[in-house]
C-alpha positions as CSV (number, residue, x, y, z in Angstrom):
1,M,107.1,89.8,87.4
2,R,107.4,86.4,88.9
3,R,108.9,87.9,92.1
4,A,106.0,90.3,92.4
5,G,103.5,87.5,92.0
6,L,105.3,85.5,94.7
7,L,105.2,88.6,97.0
8,I,101.5,89.0,96.5
9,V,100.8,85.3,97.2
10,A,103.0,85.5,100.3
11,A,101.1,88.6,101.5
12,L,97.8,87.0,101.0
13,G,99.0,83.9,102.8
14,A,100.1,86.0,105.8
15,T,96.7,87.7,106.0
16,L,95.2,84.2,106.6
17,A,98.0,82.7,108.6
18,V,98.3,85.4,111.3
19,P,94.6,85.4,112.4
20,L,94.6,81.5,112.4
21,V,97.7,81.4,114.5
22,L,96.1,83.9,116.9
23,G,92.7,82.4,117.1
24,G,93.3,78.8,116.1
25,N,90.5,76.5,114.9
26,E,87.9,78.3,116.9
27,A,88.4,81.5,114.9
28,L,88.1,79.6,111.6
29,W,84.9,77.9,112.9
30,Q,83.4,81.2,113.9
31,T,84.2,82.7,110.5
32,L,82.7,79.7,108.6
33,H,79.6,79.8,110.7
34,F,79.1,83.6,110.7
35,P,75.5,84.5,110.0
36,A,74.6,85.1,106.4
37,A,72.9,88.4,107.4
38,G,76.2,89.5,108.9
39,Y,78.1,88.7,105.6
40,L,75.5,90.6,103.7
41,A,75.8,93.6,106.0
42,I,79.6,93.6,105.6
43,L,79.3,93.2,101.8
44,A,76.9,96.2,101.7
45,V,79.3,98.3,103.6
46,I,82.3,97.6,101.4
47,A,80.1,98.0,98.3
48,T,79.1,101.4,99.6
49,S,82.8,102.3,99.6
50,W,83.2,101.0,96.0
51,F,80.3,103.1,94.7
52,A,81.3,106.2,96.6
53,R,84.7,106.3,95.0
54,A,83.3,105.5,91.6
55,I,80.8,108.3,91.8
56,K,83.6,110.7,92.9
57,L,85.7,109.7,89.9
58,H,82.7,110.1,87.6
59,L,82.1,113.6,88.8
60,L,85.7,114.6,88.4
61,L,85.8,113.1,84.9
62,H,82.6,114.9,83.9
63,R,83.9,118.2,85.2
64,L,86.9,117.9,82.8
65,N,84.5,117.0,80.0
66,V,85.4,113.3,79.9
67,R,82.1,111.4,79.8
68,P,82.4,107.6,80.1
69,R,79.4,105.6,81.2
70,F,79.2,105.0,84.9
71,A,79.7,101.3,84.5
72,R,83.1,102.0,82.9
73,T,84.0,104.4,85.7
74,L,83.1,101.8,88.3
75,A,85.3,99.3,86.6
76,I,88.2,101.8,86.5
77,S,87.8,102.5,90.2
78,L,87.8,98.8,91.1
79,A,90.7,98.0,88.7
80,T,92.8,100.8,90.2
81,D,91.9,99.7,93.7
82,F,93.2,96.2,92.8
83,A,96.5,97.8,91.7
84,F,96.8,99.9,94.9
85,I,96.3,96.9,97.3
86,S,98.3,94.4,95.3
87,T,101.5,96.3,94.8
88,P,104.2,97.4,97.3
89,A,103.3,100.8,98.8
90,G,100.4,100.9,96.4
91,I,102.6,102.3,93.7
92,G,100.9,100.4,90.9
93,G,97.6,102.2,91.6
94,Y,98.9,105.5,90.2
95,A,100.1,103.9,87.0
96,A,96.8,102.0,86.6
97,S,94.8,105.1,87.2
98,L,96.6,107.0,84.5
99,Y,96.3,104.1,82.1
100,Y,92.6,103.4,82.5
101,L,91.6,107.1,82.6
102,R,93.5,107.6,79.3
103,R,91.7,104.6,77.8
104,A,88.4,106.2,79.0
105,G,89.1,109.3,76.9
106,A,91.1,111.6,79.3
107,S,94.2,113.3,78.1
108,V,97.5,112.8,79.9
109,S,97.1,116.0,81.9
110,S,93.4,115.3,82.6
111,A,94.2,111.8,83.9
112,T,97.1,113.1,86.0
113,T,94.9,115.9,87.4
114,I,92.1,113.4,88.4
115,T,94.6,111.0,89.9
116,A,96.1,113.8,91.9
117,A,92.7,115.2,92.9
118,D,91.6,111.7,94.1
119,Q,94.7,111.3,96.3
120,G,94.5,114.9,97.5
121,L,90.9,114.4,98.6
122,D,92.0,111.2,100.5
123,L,94.8,113.2,102.3
124,L,92.3,116.0,103.1
125,F,89.9,113.5,104.6
126,F,92.5,111.9,106.9
127,T,93.8,115.4,107.8
128,V,90.3,116.3,109.1
129,A,89.1,112.9,110.3
130,L,92.1,111.9,112.5
131,P,92.0,114.9,114.8
132,I,88.2,114.5,115.2
133,A,88.7,110.8,116.1
134,G,91.5,111.9,118.5
135,L,89.1,114.3,120.2
136,T,86.6,111.4,120.6
137,V,89.3,109.3,122.2
138,I,90.3,112.0,124.6
139,W,86.7,112.3,125.8
140,S,86.4,108.6,126.4
141,D,88.3,106.2,128.7
142,L,90.6,105.0,125.9
143,A,94.4,105.5,126.0
144,P,95.2,109.1,125.2
145,T,98.3,108.0,123.2
146,L,95.9,107.2,120.4
147,A,94.7,110.8,120.3
148,I,98.3,112.0,120.2
149,V,98.9,109.7,117.2
150,G,95.8,111.2,115.5
151,F,96.8,114.8,116.1
152,G,100.5,114.1,115.2
153,S,99.6,112.4,111.9
154,S,97.4,115.2,110.9
155,A,100.0,117.8,111.8
156,I,102.6,116.0,109.7
157,M,100.3,116.0,106.6
158,I,99.6,119.7,107.1
159,A,103.3,120.5,107.5
160,L,104.1,118.6,104.3
161,A,101.4,120.4,102.4
162,L,102.6,123.8,103.6
163,G,106.2,122.9,102.8
164,V,105.2,122.1,99.2
165,L,103.2,125.3,99.0
166,L,106.1,127.4,100.2
167,A,108.6,125.7,98.0
168,R,106.6,125.9,94.8
169,R,108.2,129.1,93.5
170,T,111.7,127.9,94.2
171,L,111.0,124.6,92.5
172,S,109.3,126.3,89.6
173,A,112.3,128.6,89.0
174,W,114.7,125.6,89.2
175,L,112.7,123.6,86.7
176,F,111.6,126.2,84.2
177,D,113.7,129.3,84.3
178,T,116.6,129.8,82.0
179,N,119.9,128.4,83.4
180,P,123.4,127.7,82.0
181,F,122.6,124.0,81.6
182,G,119.6,124.7,79.4
183,E,121.4,127.4,77.3
184,R,124.2,124.9,76.5
185,R,121.9,122.0,75.9
186,P,119.0,122.8,73.5
187,R,117.4,119.3,74.1
188,L,117.3,120.0,77.8
189,R,115.6,123.4,77.1
190,R,113.0,121.7,74.9
191,M,112.3,119.3,77.7
192,Q,111.9,122.2,80.1
193,E,109.4,123.9,77.8
194,T,107.4,120.6,77.4
195,L,107.3,120.1,81.1
196,R,106.3,123.8,81.6
197,A,103.4,123.4,79.2
198,F,102.3,120.2,80.9
199,V,102.4,121.8,84.4
200,I,100.4,124.8,83.1
201,S,97.8,122.3,81.6
202,L,97.6,120.6,85.0
203,R,97.0,124.0,86.7
204,N,94.3,124.9,84.2
205,N,92.6,121.5,84.8
206,A,92.8,122.1,88.5
207,S,91.2,125.5,88.0
208,V,88.3,123.9,86.1
209,L,87.7,121.5,89.0
210,I,87.9,124.4,91.6
211,A,85.5,126.4,89.4
212,G,82.9,123.8,90.1
213,G,82.1,125.8,93.2
214,P,81.6,125.0,96.8
215,G,78.8,122.6,96.1
216,F,80.9,120.5,93.8
217,I,83.9,120.5,96.1
218,A,81.8,119.6,99.1
219,G,80.1,116.8,97.1
220,V,83.4,115.1,96.1
221,F,84.7,115.5,99.6
222,A,81.6,114.0,101.1
223,L,81.9,111.0,98.7
224,T,85.6,110.7,99.8
225,A,84.5,110.7,103.4
226,L,81.8,108.0,102.7
227,Q,84.4,105.9,100.8
228,W,86.8,105.8,103.7
229,L,84.3,105.7,106.6
230,S,82.5,102.7,105.1
231,R,85.8,100.9,104.2
232,Y,87.2,101.5,107.7
233,G,83.8,100.7,109.1
234,V,84.0,97.0,108.1
235,L,86.2,96.1,111.1
236,W,84.0,98.1,113.5
237,L,80.9,96.3,112.1
238,A,82.5,92.9,112.3
239,L,83.4,93.4,116.0
240,A,79.9,94.6,116.7
241,L,78.4,91.6,115.1
242,L,80.7,89.4,117.2
243,D,79.3,91.1,120.3
244,H,82.4,93.1,121.0
245,P,81.4,96.7,120.2
246,V,84.1,99.3,120.3
247,P,84.0,103.1,119.5
248,F,84.2,103.7,115.8
249,A,86.9,106.4,116.4
250,L,89.1,103.6,117.9
251,T,88.9,101.4,114.8
252,L,89.4,104.4,112.5
253,L,92.6,105.5,114.4
254,L,93.9,101.9,114.7
255,Q,93.4,101.1,111.0
256,S,94.9,104.5,109.9
257,L,97.9,103.9,112.1
258,V,98.5,100.3,111.2
259,L,97.7,100.3,107.4
260,H,99.7,103.5,106.7
261,A,102.7,102.1,108.7
262,A,102.4,98.9,106.8
263,L,102.9,100.8,103.5
264,W,106.6,101.2,104.5
265,T,107.2,97.5,104.8
266,G,106.9,97.1,101.0
267,V,104.5,94.2,101.4
268,P,101.2,94.5,99.4
269,A,98.3,95.4,101.6
270,G,100.6,95.2,104.6
271,G,100.0,91.4,104.7
272,G,100.6,89.9,108.1
273,G,102.0,93.1,109.6
274,A,98.6,94.8,109.6
275,E,97.0,91.8,111.3
276,L,99.8,91.7,114.0
277,G,99.5,95.4,114.7
278,L,95.7,95.4,115.0
279,S,95.6,92.3,117.1
280,A,98.2,93.8,119.5
281,L,96.3,97.1,119.8
282,L,92.9,95.5,120.2
283,A,94.1,92.9,122.8
284,A,93.3,95.2,125.7
285,W,89.6,95.1,124.9
286,I,88.8,91.9,123.0
287,P,89.7,88.2,123.3
288,A,92.2,86.8,120.9
289,T,89.7,84.5,119.2
290,S,87.2,87.3,118.5
291,I,90.0,89.5,117.2
292,A,91.2,86.7,114.8
293,T,87.6,86.2,113.6
294,A,87.1,89.9,113.0
295,L,90.4,90.2,111.2
296,L,89.4,87.3,108.8
297,L,86.0,89.0,108.1
298,W,87.8,92.3,107.7
299,R,90.2,91.0,105.1
300,M,87.5,89.1,103.3
301,A,85.7,92.4,102.7
302,T,88.6,94.9,102.3
303,L,91.1,92.7,100.5
304,Y,89.9,89.4,99.0
305,S,86.6,90.8,97.7
306,C,88.3,93.9,96.4
307,L,90.9,91.8,94.6
308,L,88.1,89.6,93.1
309,A,86.1,92.6,92.0
310,G,89.2,94.3,90.6
311,A,90.2,91.2,88.6
312,V,86.7,91.1,87.1
313,A,86.9,94.8,86.3
314,I,90.3,94.4,84.7
315,A,89.0,91.6,82.5
316,I,86.0,93.7,81.4
317,L,88.1,96.7,80.7
318,A,90.5,94.6,78.6
319,R,87.6,93.7,76.3
320,R,86.4,97.2,75.8
321,P,87.7,99.4,73.1
322,T,89.6,102.6,73.9
323,A,87.4,105.6,74.0
324,Q,88.0,108.5,71.8
325,N,89.4,111.6,73.5
326,T,86.6,114.2,73.2
327,N,87.8,116.8,75.6
328,V,89.6,120.1,74.6
329,H,93.1,118.7,74.9
330,N,95.3,117.4,72.2
331,A,96.7,113.9,72.1
332,H,99.6,114.8,74.4
333,G,97.3,116.5,77.0
334,L,98.7,120.0,76.3
335,R,96.6,123.0,75.5
336,A,97.1,124.6,72.1
337,T,97.5,128.0,73.7
338,P,101.1,129.3,73.5
339,V,103.0,129.1,76.7
340,K,103.4,132.7,77.8
341,E,102.5,132.7,81.5
342,G,104.8,131.6,84.3
343,V,104.3,128.6,86.6
344,N,104.0,129.6,90.2
């Protein structure tokens, strides 16, 4: 735990140190004397991202007949965002999502379904948005390499999704069908049956979400798009306010490339590495001092303010009692219907 805390502190220090090294005292001066209206505009953009994600989670919860108040859903969204950006590769965000959704009244399977749907919608957004941004880059005077990165990233995500889809029957047979190991070990067989029932429950929950119809699916996807476009729009807005406007598609591609690559470093929020990557990629268009100032403003909105809001949300949630589970699942998140159908 102490090592994790030191890693977070080091990452936060790097997010400040790198821009200050790049831009020096002038970058710090520009940041401290940035117009109040500019700060308010940036805060409004990041708040839009917070509320878009919270509304999306609220709709998913209501669809599965879990009905917390919106204030609680917003707190859950901010608390899980805190966990995503403060842990290596964002791994803590998944555990936090399951924990807080369970406390809000969701069963294990409902919480798992909503967490998976949230991440699936994020992947779908980037699969669609990156090629569109790549096309925008191709039609401009920017480096075509960025377009290749956008198309390539989307192609990889599509290939992975198709691979999982094609392998699902083989994986299902390996996990759930009778095998010599299960026949000789009754405990293993019971574990298979429990897992089989849980997966069926997940599939049933997913069917309930899909049964919401095209309007519901389009709505939660639109909220996902608003969530990420506003979050990734902070850097674009900061540069524009510093009189260095660049195409929005450029900042979207650069942040997608740098932040997702930074996940593999194991450093929370890609501290330091993300700043170095963005500064190197933006150097062809913008002076170093302005880049450093924009990066400080960007981190204030997308990291420091998110951590502060998340910490407040965690404190609020810790004081609230656990909600009673009022949906149709039992305490373990499994449906009472006997398991008779296969898992495909």
